[in-house]
N, C-alpha and C positions, 0 to 999 in steps of 0.2 A: 606267101601267106597262107594261112590256114583258115577254115571256116568251123564255126561252132553253130549246130541249130538249137533253136528254142523247141522245147519238147514239154509234152504234158506229162510224161511219166518216164522214168529210166528203164528202157527196154534195150539193153546192148546189142542183141540180134537184129535190131532195125537201124541201128545208129551207123552213121558213117565212120570209117576207121583211117587213123592217121597212123603209119607205120614208121619205124625206126629205119631210116636209110642213111643216118651218118653215124660212122663208126670211127672217130678222130684218133684215139688212142689204143686202138686195138691192133697189132701187129700181125696175128695169124688169122686163121681161116674161121675161128670159132666167134661167131657174131649172133648170138641169139636174137631173134626178134621178138619185138614188142608191139602190140596194136594198142594204141589209145583211141578211147572212144570218149566223147565229151559233149555234154548237152548243158544248156542253161534252162533250170526248171522255175516254177514260181518261187520255190524256196532256197535257189541258189545254183550255183554250177557243180555238176555232177561229173564224175570220172570213172571209167573203167579201163584200167591197165591189165591187159593180158598178155604174158610172157611166156614164150616158147623155151622151155628149160625143163628137162626131165628131172634132174634131182637138184632143185636150187639149195645152195649152202642157206642154211636157217637155224642158227644157233643162238641168235641173241635171245634175251629174257626181258630186256629194257631197251628204250630208245637210245640210250647212250651207247650201246653195243651193236647197232644196227648196221654201221658202215662196214662191219666184216662179212656181212650177210649178202647174198644176192638180192638187189633191190630193184624196184620200181621206184620212181620220182618224179615229181613236179616241180616246177618253178614257175610262178605267175605273178605279173603285176596287173591286176585287174583295172586300176585307173591309172594309165600312165601319164594322163594330161594332168592329173593333182597330185602324184606323189611318186616318189623314188622306191617306195616300200615294196619288197617282194614278199610272197607267201611260198613257203616250200614245204612238201609233204614227202617224206622218204619211208617206203614200206616194204616189209619183208613178206615172204610167203604165208607166215603164220597170223599177219595182220598187226604186228607190231609197227606203230607209226612214230617218226619223229616229225613234229609239226611246227615250223618256226616262221617268225617274221625277220626279215634281214632287212636292217636300216642302215644305209652307208657301209655296208659290208660286215655290219655287227648283227650277229644273229641273236635272237631272244624266242627260248623255247616256250612254247604253249602247250596247254593240255592237250592230248591227242583226241581226236573226233571218231566216233563209230566207223570202223571198218568192216566190211563183209568180205571174206575169202572164199575162193573156189579154186578147183583144179580137175583135170582129167586128163584125155586124149582124144585126138580125131584124126582126120586124114593128114593134117599138117604136122602133127606129132603131139608130144607131151607138152601141157602148159599148166600155169597157176596164175591166178589173177586177184586183183584186189579192186573192191568199188567203195567210194566215199563221196561226200559233198563238202564243198566249202558254203557254208550257210550264208545267207544275207546278213545276219547278225554278226558274223565273222568279218565280213567284208565292210560293214559298217563300223565296226570296232577299230579295223586298221586304217581305212580311208575316209571314214565321215560319210560315204555315201555307199549305196548298194543297188543302183540303178542299173541292171543289165540288160538294156534295151536294143533291139535290133539296129544295127548298123555301128554299134560300138565296137572300137578296136582295143584289145588288150594285148600284151606281151607275153609271151610264155615258151616252154619247152617242154619235153617229156623225156625221160631217161630210164635205160635199163643197164644196171652196173653190177658188176663183182670187181672190188678195187684191187684184190691180191689173189695168188693162188694160180694154179695151173689153168684154170679156166677163166681168169680175169678178162674183162671186157667193158666197153662203154658204148652204148647205143643211144641215139638221140634222135628225135624226129626232125630237129633243125640244126643248122650248124652250130657248133660250139666254139666260144672264145677261150681263154685261158682258164676260165673258172666254170664250173657248173652253175652254180648258182648266183649268178651275176648278170648285170643288163646285157653284157656283151655277148650272151650265150642265148638270147631272147628273140623269138621271131613274133611278127604279127598273127593274131587271131582274131577275126572278125565274127560277129553274131549275126546270124541270118534269121 
């Protein structure tokens, strides 16, 4: 089980970190780390995904091309007691996002939401990152409800991947089933 804090504003430096520790389909030693920071604001659920990768593959110019890039991704069911629908967001280092609602395994693409990007280096190495928020209006449109109260349990996972090439990898914060964006790959996230 993971925890998400209720926060007044997005301040990644003060938010708890959930790290990628599961690398189920990565055969070699190249396992880039990703920090997932998440918090519940009065306006929605905010995420900061920081990927430790020096030169991410970032060639896509549209959401349809993003699967060939180095990506950070999330998949969540924000109201599992009400619905089986999942919301997934896949983002590359330049901020191109594919946002989808997955209903019974069938994805429906939504217009992307605003993404802010950043990058640099520190004592842990080179990194790139993305920040975005699932708004309460998006949650209400998908689930018919948007109350993210303390004690509420959601299902989710966060991923760092590159599907093909010399540096292909898959890292996740929770164990992964046969498919990334499916209920079998989601863990409990509780709002505190």
